[in-house]
C-alpha positions in Angstrom: 54.4 114.2 102.2 56.8 114.1 105.2 56.9 111.3 107.7 59.0 111.4 111.0 59.7 108.2 113.0 61.5 107.7 116.3 63.4 104.4 117.0 64.9 103.4 120.3 68.4 102.1 119.5 70.2 99.5 121.7 73.5 100.8 122.8 75.3 97.7 121.3 73.8 98.6 117.9 75.0 102.2 117.7 78.3 101.4 116.0 76.4 99.3 113.4 74.0 102.2 112.7 76.8 104.7 112.3 78.6 102.3 109.9 75.4 102.0 107.9 75.1 105.7 107.6 78.7 106.0 106.4 78.1 103.2 103.8 75.1 105.1 102.4 77.2 108.3 102.2 79.9 106.4 100.3 77.3 104.9 97.9 75.6 108.3 97.2 74.9 107.6 93.5 73.2 104.3 94.3 71.2 106.0 97.0 70.0 108.8 94.8 69.0 106.2 92.0 67.0 104.4 94.6 65.4 107.7 95.7 64.2 108.3 92.1 62.6 104.8 92.0 60.8 105.3 95.3 59.7 108.9 94.6 61.9 109.9 97.6 62.8 113.5 97.8 64.7 113.8 101.1 65.8 111.4 103.8 67.6 112.1 107.0 68.5 110.1 110.1 69.8 111.6 113.3 71.2 109.7 116.3 70.5 111.5 119.5 71.8 110.5 122.9 69.1 110.7 125.6 69.0 109.9 129.3 67.0 106.7 128.3 69.6 105.7 125.7 70.2 106.4 122.0 67.3 107.3 119.8 67.3 107.6 116.0 65.1 110.2 114.4 64.3 109.2 110.8 62.7 111.8 108.5 61.5 111.0 104.9 59.9 113.1 102.3 58.4 111.5 99.2 55.9 112.6 96.5 53.9 109.5 97.1 54.7 108.3 100.6 52.0 105.5 100.5 53.7 104.0 97.4 57.1 104.4 99.0 56.1 102.6 102.1 54.4 99.8 100.3 57.3 99.1 98.2 60.0 98.8 100.7 
């Protein structure tokens, strides 16, 4: 199952969000181990500049999305 969510991001939080993404990339092995525990297959986040301010598009795919969402 795939779930897509959109989050408005306050401009003063963009740098922190980018740092979080970099941290996850640096800790890839830990992230993949967590994915296994949560039945997560794929996850992606995109930061998009819009005329109304930054928006994060968050996409997740999991075998059991209900289980994944209840346990986070």
